[in-house]
N, C-alpha and C positions, 0 to 999 in steps of 0.2 A: 268223510273224501269227499270230492263235490265233481260234477258230473257235468261234461256239458250238455245241455240241452235247447231244444226247440223253444225260442220263448210262441209260446201262443198261452194264456188262459185253455186251461183243459177238461172239459165239462165230463164229469161219467155216465151223465144221463139220469144219475137217481137225484131225489130228492127227498130230504130228511125232513117233515114238521111243515111242508111245501119251501122249503130253503134250499137252490141249485147246494151239490155236490162238485167241488173239483178235486182235480188230484194235481195241477198246477198253476200257478198265476203268474201270469202279467198284466202289470196293472197301465200298461197303454192299451192293451183291450176293451177297457173299459169305459161309457161314455160318461162324461166328464160331468161336474155339477148335478153327479147324485152318492146317494148313498150306497152302495151294493153288501147285500150280505151273503152269505156261503159258510156252507162246512168243507174244509179242507178233510179229504181223505187220507188220516194216518195208517201205519202200520195192524196190518189184521190182527185179532182174537186170539188163542189157540182154537178154538172154532168157526175163523176162517169169518167173519165180521169181519170188520173195520173197529177205529175210531176216529172219530169225525171231530175235529176241532173248529166252535164254533167263530167265526173272524169276521169284520167289518171293515171293509173299504169305502173312506169317504174319498174321494176326488172331486179338486177344485176345477175349475174353468179353466185355467191356467196351467201352465205347467212349476213345475218346482221342486223341491226339498220332500222330498219322501220320506215321511218318519214312520216306526215300528212302533209303536206301544205291546208291548210284549208283558201277559200276569198266565200266573197260576202252571207255571214252573215247578213245583211243587206242591199236593193238594194241597194241606192244609191251610195254606197262605191265603185265605179271602179276600180280604177286605187288599189284593192287586187288581182282585177283578173287577168289586166294585167301584175299584179306582177307576180305571179303564175305563166305564161305564158310564160316569162321571164327566168324566172329558171325552166321550164321544161325543153325549148328549149336547155337550158346548159347541158344537162344531157344525158350523152349516158348510155344506159343498158348495151351493149358488155364493157365495163366499167369502172364497178360499181360493188359494193359490198354493197345489202342490199335492200329497196324497198325503192321507195318513191310514196308514196299515193295523187295526186291535185284533189280537190274540186270547180269546178270553177261557183261557184253560186248554193249553198245551199238555198236560203230564190229565190223560183223561181216567186214568186207571187209577189215580190217585185221587184226582178229584171226588171219584166215587164214595172210597172208603176214608174219603178227609185226611188223611194222611201223607206223612210228606214226602216218601219213596214212593217207585213204580213196580208193585210186585210183578215177579215173574213164575209162574209154573217151576220153569228149568230148574234141575239136582236136586228134588224136593220143594223149589222152593225159595225165594229171595229178592228184596229190596233192593232198586237201583237208583242211584239217586240219576235225575235226569239235569243235573247242573252241575256233571261228571263229564257228558259223555258228548257234549256238543265237539264237533259240528256233526256228530254221526259217522254212518255208515248203512249206506241201502243193502250192504247184505255184509253187515256187521253181524256178530255171535249173540243178539238179541233182541227181544221189539224193544227196548228202550233204545239202544244205538239205532237200530233202524229208523225209527219214528225222527228221530233227531234227521237221522239223515235226510227223509222226506224232506221236511219241516225245511232244513237248508236250501236245499240245492232244487226245491220245487215252488219256495215261496219266497226266501228270505234272498235269493241271490238274481241280480238283477232288480230287486224290486225296493231294496232300502239304502238311504242315506245316512242317514242316523236314527239309535234304538234307545229306548228306556227301558229294561226287565226290570219288573214289579214284584216283589217279593215280600215278607215277613219272617220275622225269625221265628222256628224250629217249634208243636207242641211241646207244653213247661214251661217258656220262657218266655222272657218278657223283651223290645229292644226299644230303644228312642226312634223319634224317628228321622232317618240314617242315611247317608249317599255312602256306596261305594264306588269312587272316581279315581282316576289317572290322572292329578291334579295334574302334571308333568306334561300332560301334554293341553295344550292351549282350548281346542275346540270342548274338550272337556271338562276343564274347568271353567270356561263361559258356561256351558249347560249347567251343571254342581250348582255355578253363583248365584244361580237366578231357582233355585229352590231353597222359601224360607224355611228350614228344615233343622233341627235341634241339635245332630252332631254330622260331622263329613272325615271321611277317611281318607289319607289319601293314601291310593290300596292300584298297586302294579295289576293287579288281578289274578287267578286261581286259572290252571289248567287243566279245561272241556268245560269251565264256566262259558255260557252262551255273549255273558259281556266281553270276558278276552279271544271271544271265537274273531266275534265281533268289530270287535279293534282292528286283531289279528290282520282281515279282512279288509280293513281302512275304511271302517266306520263307527263313526264316534260313538259310544255305548256308557252307562253310566246303571248301574242298582241304585233302585230306592226299597228301601224295609220301612215297609209300613205298622210297625210297632210291635201288636199282638198277633196267634197265631187263632181262626178259628173262626173268629169274628170278623164284624164292621165295625173299627175304631175311627168313626164321625170323626171326631176333630184331627183325626190324622188321614186321613182320604182327603177330609176338605181343603189341607194346607198340599198334600200332594197334584190335588187337581192346577191349585194356585202356582204352581210350580212347573207342573208340565203345561201349562196354557202357556204361562210364559218361557219355555223353548219353542213353543209354536209362535209365538212370537216375534222369539229370536229371529227365529229360522224365513221367517214372510209367511207361513203358512196361512195365519189368520191375525187378522187387526186391532189393535188395538194397545193403551201405553202398558208398559210394563206392569206386575203388581210389587208385592211381597219380595224379597229377594234375600239371600243369605245377612247379608248384609242389615235387614230390620228384622231379621231373627233374631240376628246377636249369634249366629250359629257358633259352635263348637270345631275347630280344627285339629285333626291329629293324625299322624299317622303311622300308628302301633297298637298293636292291645298289649294285653296283660291282663293273660287267662290263670285267673284262679281255679282250680279242679276240687273235689273234696278227697281231700286223705285214705276216709274210711266211710262208712255206714254210718247213719243217723242221719237225725229230723235238721231242719236251717230253719236258724233264728235268724234275718236277716238284720243289720244296723243301717243297711246305704238302702237306695232305689233308685232307679233310671234316673242317669241326669246328677244324682250325688255327686258334689268335690269330692275327691279324696286325696292324702296326702301321706308317704310312704310312712308307717308304722298303726298307719289307721284301722280300725278292727271295722271290717268289713263283711263276719258272718261270726256264731257259732254254734256249733254243731252240737245238739245231743242224743245220748241212747235212748231205748224206752223208758227208764229210769228217772231222765231228766237230767241226768249228771252230763257234764264238757265234756265231750270225749276229742273237741277240736277246736280251737281257735286257728280264724282267718283274716289276714292283714294284704293291705295293700303294699305295696314296693315303691309306686310311681306316686307322680303327681296329677294328676287326671281328671275325665269325669266317666263316671261306668257308664257306659253303653247295653250292655246288655244282661240280664239278671234272671237266673231261677223263679220260679212260680212254684214248680212240685214241690212241698216241704219237705219228702222223704227224699235223700239225697245220697245215690249207690258213690263204691269208690270211682271217681277220675268223674264223675261226671261233671260238669261247667256249673261254678255256683255264681261269678260274676266274671264280663269280659271289662275294660278299664281302658276307656281310649287314650291316648296319651302320644308326648311328643320325644321324639328320640334322633338324634344326628345320624342323616343316612339308612334309615331303620328296611330292615329286612324285609324279605315275605315272610306274613307271620300266618295263625293259623286264625281262621277267620269264622 
C-alpha cells in the first residue's frame, strides 16, 4: 500500500552512534555536493524499540538520475553489503550528477542472526522471506510487511529512478556471479549487459520481490547474486562493483569510460532453470560445479547412504550451465541439488 506523504525529510531528533535518525526521506532537501549518513527508522520490535537501517546518500552538485543500491534484504547475504560499501567509496559527491542512495542491510533482525529470513515471534515463532512482502503495508499483519511498507512509502517513493538489488544465494549453496533481469525491457537490458558477470537469466520477476515491485512502479531494476552466502567473496564483489559503476556512468551519475561488460566477460545468457531436487535422503557426491557446462543425460550428482551405497543418480535433461549448486553434503528429500540455466522458447516463469 502506497500512501501520499508530504515530501520532506523528517528527522526524529534522535541520534544513534552520533548519526541522525530519519523516518522519511526527500533527497531534494539534502545539501548538494555532500555525502549524508542516516539511520532510517524502521518497524518497531516487540519490545517497542525500532529497527534502524543504515543508509548513505551521495548527492551531486547538479540534479540528475537518482539510483538506489540495496543490500541485505536477506540476512546471510553479506557480500551484498560489502559490494555497496565499495561502490560508495568510489563516489565523490563534489564531482557527480544526480544522487546515489545506499541501503546497508534492510532486513535488520535477519542480519543480526546471519539468517536468510526475518524472525518474528507471532504464533510461536515464524520466519518471513523479506523478499516476498514488497511493497509492504504500514498496517500489515506482521513486522516485516510493515517494515517494507515504511521503506517503500517513506524512502523509495519519490526518490528513486533506477535501482539495483544485491543478493547472494542462501546458506548451504553456491551461486555464480549472476543477474536476474527482465531483458524484454530495453532499459533493464542495457543495465544488465553492463555487468561483467558469469550468467544472466532473462527473468520476468516474482511477485513480492523488491525488483519486480520497483519495475511495476516504473523504476528499472535488476537483481545481482554475488556467489556464496555468509562471506565476502572478494573476486565476485570486485566484478559487481565494476558493473555497478558502469551503470552509474551510463546514467551520467559519475564520469569515466565504461569498463568490462558482459561482452568482455563472455556471459552466458539463459531464460529458464532446470532445478534438480533430491528424491530421498543421503550424502551428495557432486560431479559438476558452478558454471560447468552440462548436456542431457549427463550425471550431475550421486547420492549415497551411510554405508556408502549409491541410492540415487541425478542427471541433467537440458543443455546449459550450472548456475547454483548445493554445498551441504547431507541432502534431505526435496532439497535443491543444482539449478541449470538454459534456453527454451517462450520460457514461462519458473522457480528461482
